[in-house]
N, C-alpha and C positions, 0 to 999 in steps of 0.2 A: 733851176735844179740841175745839177751835174749829172753826167751818164752814170756814175757809180751810185748816186742816190737813186736814180730810176731803177736800176738793177736790184739795188738793196729792197727797194719798195715791191717791185714785182715779186722778188723772192719771199718777201714777207707775206704778200698776199696768197702766194701758192701755198706757203706753209699753213697759213690760216685755214685756206681752202681744204687743204688735205687733213688738218685737224678736224675740221668740221665733216668732212666725208667720213672719216673714221669713226667719228662719235655717232653719225648716222647708221654706220654699218653695225657698230656695237648695239644699238638699239634694235636694229632689224634682226640681228642674230638672237638677241634675248627673246624677242617676240617668237622667232621661228623656234627657239628652244622650248619655250612655253607651249607653243602649239604642239609640238612633237611630244612633249610629255603628257598634254591633255589627250592627244590621239592614242598614245600607248596606254593611258588609264582606261579609256573608252573602249579599246579593243580588249583589254584584260577583262572589264566588266562584261562585254559581249560575250567572250568565251565562257565566263563563268555562267551567265545566264543560259547559254546554249547547253553546257554540261547538266544544269539543274533540270532543264526541259527534258533533255534525254533521259535522265534518271527518272523523271516523272512518267514519261512514256513507258519506259520499261515496267515501272511498278505498275502502272494501269494495265498494261498488256498481259501481265501475269494473272489478272484477275478477269480481265474482260475476254481474252481469247477462250480460256476453258469454258466459261459461261457461254460465249456463242456456240462453242462446239458442242456442249450440253443442250442447248436449245435446238440446234440442228438435228442432234439425235432424238430428241424429243419429238420434234416435227416428223421427221421420217417415221418414227414409231407410230405416231397418230394417223399419218397417211396410209400405212400399212394396215393398221388396226381397223381403220374405217373403209378400207379397200379403195382408196381413191388413187392410190399409186399402183 
């Protein structure tokens, strides 16, 4: 085998190795892109769920807080009426 043949063979091996490495990089990039898309969707869903939870707490507090206030007023009235306070 001549020196030129060895160089051609080495260059061919280098080229093939680089092609293989590029193929793996593409695969990894696609996997990373898919994971990023999935993470974005999960984050958006999480934000949506949190917003719904906050809305529900607001709805419940509009009913519960006045009810608690009324029960406290009633309790104080009963304590005063029966001279416990």
